[in-house]
KEPA-945284 format. One line per 4 residues: number of its first residue (from 0); for each residue x negated, y, z of C-alpha. Coordinates in steps of 0.1 Angstrom, whole numbers, plus 5000, padded with zeros to 4 digits. Layout:
<rs>
NUM	X,Y,Z ~ ...;
</rs>
This chain:
<rs>
0	3971,8022,5811 ~ 3997,8044,5793 ~ 4029,8061,5804 ~ 4061,8045,5789;
4	4075,8078,5777 ~ 4042,8087,5760 ~ 4042,8053,5743 ~ 4077,8059,5730;
8	4066,8093,5716 ~ 4036,8077,5699 ~ 4057,8050,5684 ~ 4081,8077,5670;
12	4053,8099,5656 ~ 4035,8068,5641 ~ 4066,8059,5622 ~ 4069,8094,5609;
16	4033,8094,5598 ~ 4038,8062,5579 ~ 4068,8075,5561 ~ 4057,8110,5554;
20	4020,8106,5549 ~ 4010,8070,5542 ~ 4037,8061,5517 ~ 4031,8092,5497;
24	3993,8086,5497 ~ 3997,8050,5486 ~ 4020,8059,5458 ~ 3993,8082,5444;
28	3962,8062,5454 ~ 3970,8025,5460 ~ 3949,8007,5486 ~ 3921,7986,5475;
32	3937,7952,5482 ~ 3969,7937,5495 ~ 3956,7924,5528 ~ 3927,7936,5549;
36	3911,7911,5573 ~ 3879,7905,5592 ~ 3854,7880,5580 ~ 3872,7854,5602;
40	3906,7863,5586 ~ 3921,7883,5615 ~ 3944,7908,5599 ~ 3932,7944,5603;
44	3959,7970,5606 ~ 3957,8004,5588 ~ 3955,8022,5621 ~ 3953,8013,5658;
48	3969,8034,5686 ~ 3976,8030,5723 ~ 4006,8008,5713 ~ 3981,7980,5704;
52	3967,7979,5739 ~ 3997,7990,5759 ~ 3997,7958,5780 ~ 3960,7962,5791;
56	3951,7969,5827 ~ 3918,7988,5830 ~ 3907,7973,5862 ~ 3917,7937,5854;
60	3907,7936,5817 ~ 3879,7961,5814 ~ 3865,7972,5847 ~ 3830,7986,5850;
64	3796,7973,5838 ~ 3780,7949,5863 ~ 3815,7942,5878 ~ 3841,7915,5872;
68	3853,7907,5845 ~ 3821,7921,5829 ~ 3838,7930,5796 ~ 3817,7962,5795;
72	3784,7945,5803 ~ 3766,7924,5830 ~ 3743,7951,5843 ~ 3755,7984,5860;
76	3732,8005,5839 ~ 3726,7982,5809 ~ 3701,7997,5784 ~ 3697,8029,5804;
80	3677,8007,5828 ~ 3658,7985,5803 ~ 3663,7975,5767 ~ 3671,7939,5757;
84	3642,7915,5753 ~ 3629,7917,5717 ~ 3622,7881,5711 ~ 3612,7871,5675;
88	3617,7834,5668 ~ 3585,7821,5654 ~ 3564,7790,5650 ~ 3550,7771,5620;
92	3522,7748,5611 ~ 3500,7738,5641 ~ 3496,7753,5675 ~ 3465,7773,5664;
96	3484,7791,5636 ~ 3515,7797,5658 ~ 3493,7811,5686 ~ 3478,7837,5662;
100	3514,7847,5651 ~ 3525,7851,5688 ~ 3496,7873,5696 ~ 3503,7894,5665;
104	3539,7898,5675 ~ 3530,7907,5711 ~ 3506,7933,5697 ~ 3534,7948,5676;
108	3555,7953,5707 ~ 3575,7921,5710 ~ 3585,7916,5747 ~ 3592,7879,5747;
112	3583,7847,5729 ~ 3607,7824,5711 ~ 3593,7791,5700 ~ 3604,7773,5668;
116	3595,7736,5668 ~ 3592,7714,5637 ~ 3617,7688,5629 ~ 3597,7658,5642;
120	3593,7675,5676 ~ 3630,7684,5677 ~ 3639,7647,5674 ~ 3612,7633,5695;
124	3587,7619,5670 ~ 3549,7624,5670 ~ 3532,7637,5639 ~ 3517,7603,5632;
128	3551,7586,5630 ~ 3561,7574,5596 ~ 3594,7592,5600 ~ 3576,7625,5603;
132	3559,7623,5570 ~ 3563,7655,5549 ~ 3580,7674,5578 ~ 3551,7682,5601;
136	3548,7720,5608 ~ 3574,7729,5581 ~ 3602,7745,5600 ~ 3584,7752,5632;
140	3552,7743,5652 ~ 3542,7707,5657 ~ 3538,7698,5693 ~ 3527,7662,5701;
144	3513,7666,5735 ~ 3503,7688,5764 ~ 3471,7695,5745 ~ 3490,7712,5717;
148	3510,7732,5743 ~ 3478,7744,5759 ~ 3466,7756,5725 ~ 3499,7772,5717;
152	3497,7795,5748 ~ 3459,7799,5748 ~ 3451,7835,5759 ~ 3488,7843,5766;
156	3494,7847,5804 ~ 3527,7830,5811 ~ 3534,7850,5842 ~ 3536,7881,5820;
160	3559,7869,5792 ~ 3594,7853,5791 ~ 3595,7823,5767 ~ 3625,7808,5750;
164	3621,7773,5735 ~ 3646,7762,5709 ~ 3646,7725,5718 ~ 3675,7702,5727;
168	3672,7664,5728 ~ 3636,7664,5742 ~ 3641,7696,5761 ~ 3630,7680,5794;
172	3596,7670,5778 ~ 3588,7704,5764 ~ 3598,7721,5796 ~ 3575,7698,5815;
176	3547,7707,5791 ~ 3553,7744,5797 ~ 3553,7739,5835 ~ 3520,7719,5832;
180	3504,7747,5810 ~ 3515,7772,5837 ~ 3498,7752,5864 ~ 3466,7750,5843;
184	3467,7788,5841 ~ 3471,7789,5879 ~ 3508,7799,5877 ~ 3532,7781,5900;
188	3565,7770,5885 ~ 3585,7795,5906 ~ 3568,7823,5887 ~ 3577,7811,5852;
192	3605,7829,5833 ~ 3623,7818,5802 ~ 3649,7796,5786 ~ 3652,7762,5770;
196	3681,7757,5746 ~ 3689,7723,5760 ~ 3724,7723,5744 ~ 3730,7688,5730;
200	3767,7691,5725 ~ 3764,7715,5697 ~ 3739,7691,5681 ~ 3767,7665,5679;
204	3791,7692,5666 ~ 3771,7712,5641 ~ 3733,7706,5638 ~ 3723,7669,5641;
208	3690,7669,5660 ~ 3701,7645,5687 ~ 3683,7614,5700 ~ 3703,7598,5728;
212	3740,7590,5733 ~ 3761,7618,5750 ~ 3762,7603,5785 ~ 3724,7599,5787;
216	3718,7633,5771 ~ 3741,7649,5797 ~ 3721,7631,5825 ~ 3689,7647,5813;
220	3705,7681,5811 ~ 3719,7679,5847 ~ 3685,7666,5858 ~ 3670,7698,5845;
224	3697,7719,5862 ~ 3689,7702,5896 ~ 3651,7703,5892 ~ 3649,7739,5882;
228	3673,7752,5908 ~ 3646,7741,5934 ~ 3613,7742,5915 ~ 3617,7767,5886;
232	3643,7791,5900 ~ 3638,7819,5874 ~ 3642,7796,5844 ~ 3674,7796,5824;
236	3681,7759,5822 ~ 3704,7760,5792 ~ 3712,7783,5763 ~ 3747,7772,5753;
240	3747,7778,5716 ~ 3773,7792,5694 ~ 3747,7802,5668 ~ 3746,7769,5650;
244	3783,7765,5652 ~ 3787,7798,5633 ~ 3759,7788,5609 ~ 3779,7757,5601;
248	3808,7779,5589 ~ 3830,7786,5619 ~ 3850,7818,5624 ~ 3841,7842,5652;
252	3869,7829,5674 ~ 3858,7793,5668 ~ 3822,7801,5677 ~ 3834,7817,5709;
256	3859,7789,5718 ~ 3836,7759,5710 ~ 3806,7775,5727 ~ 3825,7782,5760;
260	3842,7747,5758 ~ 3806,7733,5757 ~ 3798,7754,5787 ~ 3828,7741,5805;
264	3816,7705,5798 ~ 3781,7712,5812 ~ 3795,7728,5844 ~ 3818,7698,5849;
268	3789,7674,5843 ~ 3768,7692,5869 ~ 3795,7693,5895 ~ 3802,7656,5889;
272	3764,7650,5895 ~ 3768,7665,5929 ~ 3756,7701,5923 ~ 3773,7731,5937;
276	3785,7755,5910 ~ 3768,7785,5926 ~ 3735,7767,5928 ~ 3731,7763,5890;
280	3756,7785,5872 ~ 3736,7818,5876 ~ 3709,7802,5854 ~ 3732,7793,5826;
284	3727,7814,5795 ~ 3743,7816,5760 ~ 3732,7820,5725 ~ 3754,7837,5699;
288	3753,7846,5662 ~ 3756,7882,5650 ~ 3774,7883,5617 ~ 3782,7911,5592;
292	3816,7922,5604 ~ 3804,7949,5628 ~ 3836,7954,5649 ~ 3846,7918,5650;
296	3812,7908,5663 ~ 3812,7935,5690 ~ 3847,7923,5700 ~ 3835,7887,5701;
300	3807,7895,5725 ~ 3830,7915,5748 ~ 3856,7888,5748 ~ 3830,7862,5756;
304	3819,7879,5788 ~ 3855,7884,5800 ~ 3867,7849,5792 ~ 3836,7832,5808;
308	3840,7853,5839 ~ 3877,7842,5842 ~ 3868,7805,5835 ~ 3841,7805,5863;
312	3862,7823,5888 ~ 3896,7807,5882 ~ 3887,7772,5869 ~ 3855,7764,5888;
316	3861,7787,5919 ~ 3826,7802,5917 ~ 3819,7827,5945 ~ 3786,7842,5934;
320	3791,7871,5910 ~ 3761,7859,5890 ~ 3778,7826,5883 ~ 3805,7846,5865;
324	3781,7867,5843 ~ 3777,7856,5808 ~ 3742,7865,5797 ~ 3733,7858,5761;
328	3706,7859,5735 ~ 3716,7869,5700 ~ 3701,7860,5666 ~ 3712,7877,5634;
332	3730,7854,5609 ~ 3707,7833,5588 ~ 3737,7821,5567 ~ 3743,7857,5555;
336	3708,7860,5541 ~ 3706,7858,5503 ~ 3678,7846,5480 ~ 3691,7871,5455;
340	3678,7907,5460 ~ 3662,7897,5494 ~ 3655,7933,5503 ~ 3693,7937,5508;
344	3688,7914,5538 ~ 3671,7942,5557 ~ 3704,7961,5556 ~ 3724,7930,5566;
348	3701,7924,5596 ~ 3704,7961,5606 ~ 3742,7958,5608 ~ 3740,7926,5628;
352	3714,7941,5651 ~ 3737,7971,5658 ~ 3766,7947,5665 ~ 3745,7928,5691;
356	3734,7959,5708 ~ 3769,7975,5709 ~ 3781,7941,5722 ~ 3756,7942,5751;
360	3731,7914,5744 ~ 3703,7906,5768 ~ 3678,7894,5742 ~ 3676,7896,5704;
364	3659,7880,5674 ~ 3662,7897,5640 ~ 3658,7876,5609 ~ 3633,7885,5582;
368	3643,7895,5547 ~ 3626,7865,5530 ~ 3639,7837,5552 ~ 3664,7825,5525;
372	3633,7817,5504 ~ 3606,7806,5529 ~ 3591,7811,5563 ~ 3587,7849,5568;
376	3555,7867,5561 ~ 3539,7890,5587 ~ 3551,7921,5568 ~ 3587,7908,5568;
380	3585,7899,5605 ~ 3572,7934,5613 ~ 3601,7950,5595 ~ 3625,7928,5614;
384	3609,7937,5647 ~ 3608,7974,5638 ~ 3646,7972,5631 ~ 3651,7964,5668;
388	3627,7990,5679 ~ 3642,8018,5658 ~ 3677,8010,5672 ~ 3662,8009,5707;
392	3642,8041,5707 ~ 3656,8063,5679 ~ 3693,8056,5673 ~ 3709,8069,5705;
396	3732,8038,5708 ~ 3715,8028,5740 ~ 3722,8060,5759 ~ 3757,8051,5771;
400	3771,8017,5781 ~ 3797,8000,5759 ~ 3801,8030,5736 ~ 3830,8013,5716;
404	3849,8005,5748 ~ 3883,8022,5747 ~ 3885,8021,5709 ~ 3920,8010,5701;
408	3908,7988,5673 ~ 3879,7972,5693 ~ 3900,7966,5724 ~ 3928,7951,5703;
412	3903,7929,5684 ~ 3887,7918,5717 ~ 3921,7907,5730 ~ 3929,7888,5697;
416	3896,7869,5696 ~ 3900,7860,5733 ~ 3936,7848,5728 ~ 3925,7826,5698;
420	3896,7812,5718 ~ 3919,7803,5747 ~ 3942,7784,5724 ~ 3913,7764,5711;
424	3900,7756,5746 ~ 3935,7745,5757 ~ 3937,7722,5727 ~ 3903,7707,5736;
428	3914,7702,5772 ~ 3945,7684,5760 ~ 3923,7661,5739 ~ 3904,7651,5770;
432	3875,7676,5768 ~ 3846,7683,5744 ~ 3832,7648,5742 ~ 3866,7634,5731;
436	3871,7663,5707 ~ 3837,7656,5691 ~ 3844,7618,5691 ~ 3877,7622,5672;
440	3863,7649,5649 ~ 3886,7677,5659 ~ 3859,7704,5663 ~ 3839,7693,5632;
444	3871,7694,5611 ~ 3880,7729,5623 ~ 3845,7742,5614 ~ 3846,7723,5580;
448	3879,7738,5571 ~ 3868,7773,5580 ~ 3836,7769,5560 ~ 3855,7756,5530;
452	3880,7784,5531 ~ 3852,7810,5532 ~ 3834,7794,5503 ~ 3865,7794,5482;
456	3870,7831,5490 ~ 3834,7838,5479 ~ 3839,7820,5447 ~ 3871,7838,5440;
460	3853,7871,5449 ~ 3878,7878,5477 ~ 3847,7879,5499 ~ 3821,7901,5483;
464	3784,7891,5486 ~ 3762,7919,5471 ~ 3738,7905,5446 ~ 3755,7871,5446;
468	3790,7877,5432 ~ 3789,7914,5427 ~ 3762,7939,5416 ~ 3740,7912,5402;
472	3707,7920,5386 ~ 3681,7900,5367 ~ 3652,7892,5390 ~ 3618,7877,5388;
476	3608,7849,5411 ~ 3597,7863,5445 ~ 3559,7862,5450 ~ 3537,7861,5481;
480	3559,7837,5501 ~ 3544,7820,5531 ~ 3537,7783,5526 ~ 3525,7758,5551;
484	3492,7742,5542 ~ 3497,7705,5534 ~ 3465,7699,5554 ~ 3483,7708,5586;
488	3499,7674,5588 ~ 3466,7655,5582 ~ 3448,7677,5608 ~ 3476,7672,5633;
492	3474,7634,5629 ~ 3437,7635,5634 ~ 3440,7656,5666 ~ 3466,7632,5680;
496	3444,7602,5672 ~ 3414,7619,5689 ~ 3436,7626,5720 ~ 3448,7590,5723;
500	3413,7577,5720 ~ 3398,7601,5747 ~ 3425,7602,5773 ~ 3429,7579,5803;
504	3452,7553,5787 ~ 3455,7533,5819 ~ 3470,7564,5835 ~ 3492,7570,5805;
508	3506,7535,5805 ~ 3512,7536,5842 ~ 3532,7569,5840 ~ 3552,7556,5810;
512	3560,7524,5829 ~ 3572,7543,5859 ~ 3593,7566,5838 ~ 3609,7535,5821;
516	3616,7520,5855 ~ 3632,7552,5869 ~ 3653,7558,5837 ~ 3672,7526,5846;
520	3682,7542,5880 ~ 3701,7573,5889 ~ 3670,7592,5900 ~ 3662,7627,5886;
524	3637,7620,5858 ~ 3620,7654,5856 ~ 3592,7646,5881 ~ 3584,7614,5862;
528	3585,7632,5828 ~ 3562,7658,5842 ~ 3537,7632,5854 ~ 3537,7615,5820;
532	3531,7648,5803 ~ 3502,7656,5826 ~ 3486,7623,5818 ~ 3487,7634,5781;
536	3513,7609,5771 ~ 3527,7621,5738 ~ 3561,7635,5731 ~ 3569,7604,5709;
540	3557,7580,5735 ~ 3579,7595,5762 ~ 3609,7597,5740 ~ 3604,7561,5728;
544	3604,7549,5764 ~ 3637,7567,5769 ~ 3650,7553,5736 ~ 3643,7518,5749;
548	3665,7524,5780 ~ 3691,7548,5767 ~ 3695,7537,5731 ~ 3700,7561,5702;
552	3732,7580,5691 ~ 3747,7572,5657 ~ 3773,7598,5646 ~ 3806,7587,5630;
556	3813,7601,5596 ~ 3841,7627,5598 ~ 3861,7633,5567;
</rs>
């Protein structure tokens, strides 16, 4: 992008500036520390100039918004056309309580729903299972059957909202419940819009809410791809998640690399199952973390778009431009929230929100200030949502597309993060792909090492955490925290018992038997899961049938 003679002139004048200005300034006022780095330990130079991006080609490396390689955004007008979807992640207790919270959020201006499920739901157990005791409704809403799903969306017209469901191992069952609720509201599946996370690989890597072995899990995922491409065409069939990888302690480059490596594995599995890449790839979506280092996060998002576009075009020979577009949801970083001085978290979330917007996100959840202590109160959730709205309507950052594009620092950092991610992906390829890299513990070890290094830096005060290792104050215990009523679990069990007593159990048994039979074949299981759901078979009953056929995954200990 730059003339060679001009670059030589800049190099010469840069050296003069260092000698005549910088050295003198440092002798009088020494810099704060010996080495400056991003949160992920990428060295930050004192100054960036055209010399740092001299090899870049504008058309090949940047281009224009809505055009390959999508570095500057996936839509030609980005936020000048419409803002990102403001989608607050919420759910707790039972379906009735969560329904009230969703209606409150929609009244406050939220433009999409994002469902948090409790731990038993996430791993395919009913509320009356012995393994669910003490966990029902605690970290999300308890959903045992279609009856709960009907209550969850009572009075919420599904044709008017986009719904994201953070569910993985039993994603096919929860999606079937959503489709069935839509039909009961008179809405055909081809009118439904939303996303299921459905990303089991990151569960093996970083989070742990898996049920079935990898091969069977991948079958369920590709079944969803195939089914939705025909029946639910506007549904995003997977949200390939780097969020939990980052929460586990990865660097920005690792988050990007391991997330896209998972994406590669899903595309390969779908192609192996006989799907054409351009039939399913346009409905793939991604889910990233937004951390505190503003410029590093912006660079990460830009690098993600460019690298995924190149992977889809060059590796998988995709022809449809939509197959090459990396569209993503962002959530601010839960791991950065502190129990100490929790109001400080409002500022942290604001920085992370700005990074996501400047990075071109399609949808955003902002964490609440008290989430390091408990589920968020309505006041805290409102502040978190208002943070998005103020940036969207008052800050001016949405008026032009990719406003940091062309920054010598941001472009250089974008290149560096992409280069690091490519090296990780090449290593994973050499190991035989993501499944092998998980099996031998490579990915887990890389994350563990990064997390350990960061923690050591915090303890040595090389990484400053305000209120934790610097600027500490004496505090009283926080009051007015939201707590889930212990009666929720008892009531949920009673509701489930009533359902099982009143439903047509002959129909339930028949649908479960058919599902079991088909699970032993190569048929797509989504139609049979949907029929079981419509008969009011419970989540646990459906998952137990699949456990019988598929078995359960037991993770190896990685040291």
